[in-house]
Each structure stands twice: as structure tokens, then as C-alpha cells.
N, C-alpha and C positions, 0 to 999 in steps of 0.2 A: 483742449490740451495743446494743440499745435500753436494756437495764438499765445497761450501762456508761456510756452517755451521760447518763442520768438521775442516776447517782451523781456523775459529774464535775460536772454542772451544780449539783447540790445543794451540793457542796463550794465551788464558785465563789460561790454565793449566801451560803453560811455565812460565807465569808471577807469578803464585802462587809459583812456585819453588824458584824464586828469593826472594820472600817475606818471605820464611820460616826462622825461627831463629834457629841457632844451640844451642843445650842444652847439649854440651859435658862437662863432669866434668873436673876439673883442673888436676886430677891425671891421665888423659888419659883413665880412665875406661869408662864404658858404663852406661849412665844415661838418664833419660828423654826420649826424642823422637828420639835419634840418636843411636840405638843399633848397635854396631860393629858386622860385620858378617852377617847382614841382608839386605845389600844394594840392592840385586836383586829384592826385593819384590815390589819396586815402579813402575818399568816397564815404566818409562817416556822416555827412551832413544831409545828403539829399536822397539817398536810397536806403532801403532796409539792409541791415548787415547780414552777411551770409551766415546761416546757422552753424554753430559748432565748429568754427574754423578760426585759424589765425592766432589763437591764444595759447601761449606756452603753458604746459602743465606745471603743477606744483612740483618742487623737487622731492625726490624720494625721502623717506624717513632716514634720519641719521643712523648710520650703522646697519642699514638694510642689506640683506643678502639677495643677490640677483642670480637668475638662471644664466648659465654661461652661453647658451645658444638660443636664438630666436628664429622661428620659421615664419615667413610672411608669404601668404598665398596671393599670387597675382591672378587676374582673370584672363579673358581672351586677348588682352593687349600683350602679346608675347614680346619678349626681348630678343630681337633677331641679331643685333650687334651692339656692342658697347663702344659706340663711336659717334660722338656728337657731330662729326664732320661728314657723316653719311646720312642721306635723307631717310634711310630705313631706321636710323636711330632717333628720329623725331617721334617718339611714342611716349605717352605719359609714364608707363611703367619703367621705361629706360631712363627718363628724367629723374625718377626717384633714386636710381642707382648713381647717376651723375652727382646728385646732392650728397651721397654717402662718401665719395672718394675724391671730389674736387672742392676747391674753395674758389670764391669769386671776389672781386674787389669789394663788393658790398652786397647786402641782402635786404629784402623788403619785408617789413613787419605789417602783416595784414590787419592786426588788431588795432593799430593806431595810425597806419598810413605813412610810416616813417621809413627812411633808408638808414640802415645801420652798418657799422664797419665790419669787414671780414678781413681780407688781405690788405685793404687800404685802412689806415687808421683815421685819416681825415682827407677832405678834398675841398677844392675851392674853385670858383670861376668868377670873373668880372663881367663877362659878356655872353655866357652860355654857348661859346664857341671854342674857347681855349680852357681846358680843365687841368688842374694840377692835382695829382694823387700822391699822398705820402703813404708809404708801404711799411708793413711789419718787417723787422729785421731778424726774426727768430723762426722763420718758416723753412721747412725742408720738403722736397719732393720724396715720394716713396722710393726712388732710386738713390737717395742720399744727396742729391744736388741741392745747394742752397738757393732759395727763391730770391730773385732780385727783379728790378725794373726791366732788365733785359728779357726776362721770361714773359712779361706782359707785352712788351714790344713784339717779341717773336710770335706769340699766340695771335696777336692781331694780324701780323703780316702773313702767317701761314693760313689763316682763315680765308684770305683772298684767293687761295688756290683751290677752294672748295665752294664755288659760287652757288651750288644747288643746296647748300646746307643751311640750317638755322643758325649755326655759329657765324657764318658769313653775314647773315642778316643782322645779328646782334652787334657786330663790329663795323658794319658797312658805313656808318656815319663818320668814321674816323678817317681823316685825310693823312694825318701825320702822327706818329708816336715817337716822341723825343725823350731819350733818357737823360735826365738832369744829373742824377747821381745814382748809386746802386739802389736807393730806396725812395726815389722820387721820379715820377714820370709825368710828362706833359702830353696830353692828347688834344690835338687840334682837329676840329670837325670841318666838314665841307661847308657847313652853314650853321648859324646859331640853332640850337636844338634844346628847348627846355624839357623835352621828354627823353633826353639821352640816358638818364639813370635807369629808366624803365627797361632798357635793353641789357643793362649790366647785371641784373638780378636773376636772370633766367638760369635754370640749372645747366644749360648748355654753355653758359658764359664763364666757365671755369678757366683757370690758367694752366697751361701744359708745359712740359719739359722739352726743350730742343734736343738735348742729348738722347732722351728716350726716342724721339722721332728718328734720330740718326741710327741708333744702336738697336732699337726694338721695333722694327717696321711692322711686325705683325700685331703688336698690342701697345703701341705708344699711347694710344688714346685711353688706356687703363691707368696711366701714371698721373696721379694728382698730388695734392698736398693735404687732403682731407683726413678725417678721423678714422676712416676705414680703407683697407687695401683690397683690391680685387684679387682673389687668389685662385678662382676657378670659374669657368663659364662654359655653358653648353647652350647653343642657339635654340631658342624656343623652349628651353627646359628649366634652367636655373642659373643664378648668379650667386657665387659664394664670396663672402666678405669676411675679413679678419681685422680685428681692431688694430689701429695704429697707435701703439702706446707712446710714441714720440710726437704725437700731434701737438702743435703749438697751443691748441685750445684746451688741453687737458685730456684725461682718459675717460672714454665712454663706459657706461655700466655693463654693456653686453660684449662678450669676447668675440663671438662669431654670429653672423646673420646670413641667412640664405633667403633670397627671393626666388620663389618657385612657381612656375606656370602650371595651372591645372585647367586644361582646355575644356574638359567635359563639365558642363554646368551641373549636371545631376549628381556628380560625386563630391562636389565641393562641400556641401553641408555635412555629408557623412564623414569626410576626412576631418572636418573641424570638430565634429562630435567625438570622433575617435581619438582626438588629442594630437593629430599629426601636425597641426599648425597652431601658432600662438595668435596670429592676426590674419584676417581674411578680408580682401577687398572685392571678392567675387561671388558673394552669396546671392542667389536669386531672391528678390523680395518675397516671392510666394513661399519660400522656405524659412522665412524669419520666425514663423510661429514655433519652430523647433527650439529656438533659443530665448523666447520672450521671458519666461518665468524661471529660467535656470540661474542659480547663484554662481554657476561656474563660468558664465559668460557675461559680457557687457556688449550692448548695441550702441554704435556711434553713428548718429545720423548727420548727413551733410547734403546740401544741394549744390549741384554743379552750376557754376556761374554761366557756363555756355549752354544755351538751349540746344536740344536735339533738333537738327534742321534737315530739310530737304535742300541739297546744295547742287547747283547747276554748273556745268562746265561752260563758262561764257566764251571760251574760244571755239566752241563747236557751233557751226552755223545754225542748227536747229535749236540748240539750247539757248542761244543768244537771241532767239525770237521771243519777244515779250509776250505775244499772244499764246505761244506754246507754254511758257512758264506760268502764265495766269490760268491756263487750262488745267495744268497740274495742280496748282495751288487751290483752285476752287473745287477740285475733285476730292480732296482729302478732308478727313475729320480728325483733327489733332488729338482730341480727347480720346477718341476710340483707338487711335494708333498707340497712344501712350499706355492705355489700359491693357491692350493686347501685348505690347512689347515688354512692359515693366511690371504689370500687375498693380493692384490698388495701392500698395505701399512703395511703389517705385517711380511714380510719376506725379506731377502736378500740372493740371490743365491751365493753359493760358486764358486769361479773360481779356476783354477789350481794353481794360485799364492796364494790362500788361502787354500791350501790343507793340512795344518797342522792338527794334531789330538788334539791340545789343544785350549783353549779359545783364542779369538782374542787379548785380552789384558793381557794374562798370560805372565809373564816375561820368557825370553829365549824360546819363542815359535819359532819353525822352520816353515818356509813358503815355503820350496822347496820340500816338500814331495809329490810325485805323487799321484794323486787322481783317483781311478777307476771310469770309466764312465759306463753309461747304455749300455749293450750289451746283448740282450736276448739270442742270440745263444751261446755266451760264458757262460752265466749264466746256460743254460741247460747242457753244457758240464761239468761245475763244479758240477752240481747236480747229473749227471750220475756217476761221480767219487766219490761222497760222500756216506755216510752210510744211507742216507735217504731211507725209505722203506714204504712210504705212510702214515706216522704218521700225525695226525692233530696237527698243530703248533698253539699255542695260542699267540696272539699279545696283550699284556697288555698295557693299557694306562689309564691316569687319567681323560679322558673326554674332552669336548669342542673341541678346535682346534686340539689337539693331537689325538682325536678319528677320526677326518677326515683324518689326516695323516696316522693313523693305517689302516683305510679303504682303502686308496690308496695303502699301502704296501700289504694288502691282495690281491688287484687286480693284482699287479705286480707278486706276488708269484704264484697266480693261473695261470697266463699266462705261467709260466715255469713248471707247474705241481706239485706245492706244495699245499697240503690241509691245510687250516688255518681258524681260527675264530678270531674275535676281541672281547676281553674282556675289557669292559669299566667299571672302578671303580672310587672311589675317591682316592685322593693322599695319605692320611694316610694309607688306606688299601693296596694300591700298595706298599708303603714303607715296610709294614709289610711282604709282600710276597717276597721281594728282599733281605732279610737279609743274610749276608754272613754266611755260614755254614748251612743255611736252606733256600736256594734260591729256590722258587717254580715256577719260571717263565721259559718260553722259550725265547721270545723276548719282550722287552718293548720299547715303543717310549716315550722318555723323554730327557731333557737336561742331558748330562753327567756332573758330578760335576767338573766344571772348575774354580778353584780358581784363583785369580790374582797372588797369591803367588805360585811359582813352588814347594816348599816343600809340601804345602797342596795339590797341584795338584797330586803329586805322591802318597802321603799318602792316598788320597781319592779314587784313582782309581786302584792302583797296589799293595797295602799291605792289611793286615788283618785289615779292618776298616769297621765300620757300614755304611760308605758312599760309600763303594765299592759295587755297585749294580750289577756288572757283575761277581763277585766272581773270578776275574782274579788275580792270584798270580804268580809271576815269581821270583825265587830265584836270578837270575842274576840282575834283577832290584832292588831287596832288597839290594844286595851288593853295587850296584852303589849308591843307595840312602844313605846308611850308609857312603860311601865315601864323598858325597856332604855334608852331615850333619856334618861331622867331620872337614870340611874345612871352612876357612873364605875367601878363595881366589875366587873372582868372576870368574876368568878364569877357575878354577876347576869346579865351578858350571855350567858355560856355557857348558863345554865339557861333563860333566856328564848328564845334562838335555837334551842336543842334542842327546847323545847316547841312552838315555831312549826313546826319541821320535822315533828314528830310529828303535828301537826294536819293539815298540808297533804299529808302522805304518804298519808292516807286519803281525800283529796279528789280528787287527780289532775286539777287544772285544767290542768296540763301533765304529760306523761309523757315522761321522758328515754328516747331510743332508742339513741343511740351518741355517742361522742366524735368530733369532727371533727379530723383531723390535717391541717394545712395544710403545704405545702412551697412556699415562695416561691422564685423563680429570679431571680438577679441576675448581671449581668456581673462578671467578675473585676475587682477593684479598686474595686467599689462598697461603700461603708461609710458610717458616720455616722448611721444610722437606729437607732431604738429600738423594738423590737416589744413587743407586749403580749399577755397571755393574754385580754384583752378587745379585740375587734377595733376598737372605737371609739377606743382609746387609742394606736394606732400613731403614732409621732412621726417624721416625715421632715424636720424642720427642718434638721438638719445633714447631710443626705445629700450625698454627693459621689462622683465617680469619678476615681480617680487616672489621670493620663496617663502613658504610657510616657516614659522619658527620651529 
């Protein structure tokens, strides 16, 4: 059944490639959704497509009636702040909210690997260092301000005041932002970068209002140009959104949407069965049997591109000891950890053929990298050769299933003589502890940031970036990355990214344990959403629930 589903989805995605329209300008430059030098981001040729993701749903029937309100259940990934400039705002569930109320210069289409217009109508570059963006002239912020190129320039410049944020990372390649006219902006990078567009499509890369920054200091980060307006927010509890009927892109089908956190895993299926929610992202896989045969619900399966990993703080002297890391790696059984953490329907075990260190759908991912297996005697040998001296190791995790995985890791480590404790916290607090330059962790159990785009993959994991949660920096990789960024040749990209993976495969700053399979639950008649193999990129802008006639 699983194989048949994957084949069917592969056919659907292949057909979507043939259906794409080229938008190349007549002068041979780079415009619209066909940016030269960024072809490897699509990943449709050499890796299996992520299941059930990236494809926009069919439009609703003409004349359909919609529910005015949608309730979306979030899981343990609580929304602590609606602030993309705050490290605590770098949480997948918060990224979903950024997508609802902000617009970016462009968006990424996972189904065909293209970049598509949003606030920018077209773009061009001759050297992958100087980029010209032509902007829409009919866009307004939620505070009534008219969007212009000055807002793009201001957003880039204000991001430099928040160097610990993901927003800073996304714009850090820009050396100059020059306004040509109200609807044209020139961005000059520090160096040629063929992977630049991959930074602009992240939910945190929205454009913000300078007047809101001056006049609304408490919530200026809530003011965007998107199809929904943030109307109420309670930390760790809920975010309320109201439709922006003046949005430049048209009127969304649903009037109000609330994203609501339900921390207790055991009550989520009960609340879904009781009709309290229209869509849930947090049902334990062991509870899915409650919904399997019900005509009132639909199950939506997707696999996370990022494997669940054991992640080491490479700035810590003991964690940076390769012998200690190898002791940890050889102590664990990934399949057993996945089964305990997620249940039979929530994980997929890695095989030796899936031994790469990147996400399963990341472009240029190598699949022939040997994968260490559990060997307790070998683990004890590595431990004896390490600098470990009886210290208590803290295993950080954000709760729910990953806390069960952390408890399994504790068991494995105690078997080889490592003292450890499990520290379960919420995800925003965990992100705050993992900041590069101030990483306060030993080991954390969490997905490693595995973008579909190889440029983002390298930037997030091996350079000075707020997304780099293991604090691993390698000058050799930085030089290779600069070489890839300066080239538009896909074969150069392939060679460089393969070499980078060969390097990090012997480092194990992160060690993949298992693939996480999500199954979301939605009421029958709910549609309009676009799911992603990257949790941050789920798009609920168009979600609706059809009403019965």
C-alpha cells in the first residue's frame, strides 16, 4: 500500500512538472519563476518526492458555502511570540502564522521546484550578485500604509539589528539595498550567490512596516501585507486571525482562523472527535485508529524531510570529542527509538541505503554514506578513549514523542556508563538555549534543519547561522560553499555538495535516527491547505471547510 501511494504521488508530481509554464524574459535574463542558477532546488530528478506535499488543492466547487471559522490544533510546538526577529519565534508552528499575515518577495513551489512571484512581480540578475526586483504597486500593510521598495530596504536594514534571529540570516547576504523607484529595488550581495533565492522564500522573510515599528513597539512584528490580520494572541495558548478583505491577492474563503495549542497529547484525539477542531497536527500515531474508518474525518500523511537526530553541541569540549560522539552513536538503536517515540505509524527506520546525513528530499543528497550501527562493546571502547570523566550529560528535548526518544537515549547511554538526565522543555525555550555563540546544551533530540534546497541546508547547519543548533563551523566547508554559491553549473553544485556531505559524514555533529511520519487529521470537507516536507512551510492561507447543502 505504501509503495503504491508513493508511485501514485510521484506520477502526480511528474505531471505537474509538464504542466509548468516557463516565464523566461525575452532578453535571456532571469524573471518570474525561472531563476537561472537555481535549478538544483527542485529535487525532482534524483530523490524520491516527499509524499503528499507541495501540491495545491483543487479549487472549491463554484458557489460553495464555507464555514466562517476554522480551528487548527497545534501540538507541543507552542507559539511563544509572534516575532520573526526573536529566536523564540523560530518555531515551525509560528512560521505557519507568519505565512498567514506576511508576504514575501517570492515563494517556492515544492511541486515543481520553481520560484513564484508574490510581492515581486519579476526579478533578474546578470551576475548572481546584483539583483533587480520589480514590485507590485497595489499592496497595503494592515495599518493602511502603501507598500513600496522603501519597505523592502527598511526590512533588510532593521534585520541587522537582530543578529541572533533567522530574519538576520535570511538577509545577511545583502550588502546594499538601493531603491531605484517606488516599485523597483536593487539588492547587491557581498559575493555572488546562486542560492540567494532560497533565503527569500522562508516564512520569516516577510516584509514589515517601518511606521508600525515606530508607532506600535509592542506588536509591530504582527503588521504585514498578507491575507489575514493578527487580532489576538496569548503566549503558548492561541493566535486569532481575521481575514483581510482588502488583500491584493483576493478574499480567502474563511473569515476567521484560530491556531490553538493543546499541550496534553492524550486529550488531542478526544477534542478532535468532539468537534472542537477542524484540523489537527498533533495526534499521536497510536491514536489514529480512532479515525481510520470514520466518514467524518480524513487522514493526511506526510513525511518530515528532516530526520529526527541526536544533535551535539560542538562548542562544548566533551561534545566536540569525536570519540565521545561515536560512543553515543554506537550505543543507540534508531529503529527501537523510533518505535518507542512515535509508534508503528509514526516512524520509518533508516536503512543502510538511506544513510545520508541530509533530508530525504534535499537536492544532491548522497545515499551511499555508511551508517554506524548499534554495538555496545564498540561504544564502550570509544567511551574509554574519550575525555569523558563521569560528567552528567543533559539530553534536551521539546517534549511529547521526542521526550520518549530522549528517555531511550538515556537508557542506552547508561548501559555504556554515561551519567545523564533528560531535560524536557518547550520548543521556544529549547531554541533559546541552542543559539550559536551561546549554546548551552550538551545533546538535544530534534530534527536537524534539512531544507529541500542544498544552499539552505549548508547555511543552516555548517555556517554562522541562528539555525545552526550544533554550533559546528568548518572553514573547509565554508570555502566549498562559497565555490558553489559563485557557480551556476549544476555539476559544480553536485560535486561541492557531495564533498560537503563526505566531510560531515565523518563528523556527526548530528546523527539521524529515524524518519518521522506525520498523519494529520481533518474534518471531512476541509481543504485548501498546502503541506510541506519542511514543517515551517505549511500554508493554511486558503483553508476552508465546506458546509453541507
